C-alpha positions in Angstrom: 67.4 140.6 112.1 65.3 142.9 114.1 63.1 145.7 112.9 61.6 148.2 115.3 59.0 150.6 113.8 60.6 149.9 110.4 64.1 150.6 111.4 66.7 147.9 111.6 68.5 147.6 115.0 71.1 145.2 116.3 69.9 142.6 118.8 72.0 142.9 121.9 73.6 139.7 123.2 73.0 137.7 120.0 76.2 137.4 118.0 74.3 135.9 115.0 71.9 138.8 114.7 72.2 141.0 111.6 70.9 144.4 110.6 71.2 143.9 106.9 69.6 141.2 104.7 72.1 138.6 103.4 70.3 138.1 100.1 67.3 139.0 97.9 65.1 136.5 99.7 65.7 138.1 103.1 65.2 141.5 101.5 61.8 140.5 100.1 60.7 139.2 103.5 61.7 142.4 105.2 59.9 144.6 102.6 56.8 142.5 103.1 57.1 142.9 106.9 57.5 146.7 106.5 54.4 146.9 104.5 52.3 145.5 107.4 52.3 141.8 106.7 53.1 139.6 109.7 51.7 137.9 112.8 51.8 138.9 116.4 54.0 136.6 118.5 53.9 138.6 121.8 52.3 141.8 123.0 52.0 143.7 126.3 54.6 142.9 128.9 57.7 141.3 127.3 60.6 139.8 129.1 62.8 142.8 128.6 61.5 146.0 130.2 62.9 148.3 127.5 60.6 146.6 124.9 57.4 146.7 127.1 55.7 149.2 124.7 56.3 147.1 121.6 54.6 144.1 120.0 56.9 141.3 118.8 56.0 140.2 115.3 57.1 137.6 112.7 56.6 137.3 109.0 57.4 134.1 107.1 58.0 134.2 103.4 57.9 131.0 101.4 60.1 131.1 98.3 59.4 129.5 94.9 62.5 127.2 95.4 60.9 125.7 98.5 62.9 127.6 101.1 61.5 129.8 103.8 62.7 133.1 105.3 61.2 134.3 108.6 61.7 137.8 109.9 61.2 138.7 113.5 60.6 142.4 114.3 59.1 144.8 116.8 56.3 147.3 116.2 
């Protein structure tokens, strides 16, 4: 799933990309990412020129059942 400035957008060329969370765990990770949590993966010049003004971020959420959800998004 990709978020850009808080808005969900489909990832072009990736058939497994989604714009909606599949469950509550993904929804929690997305809400945390929207609130500003997350780590920078890449910034500055990205491989795709249409995203050069964005910073690629990720936010992992560890769940109580031992599973982990990681959301990647652009800001």
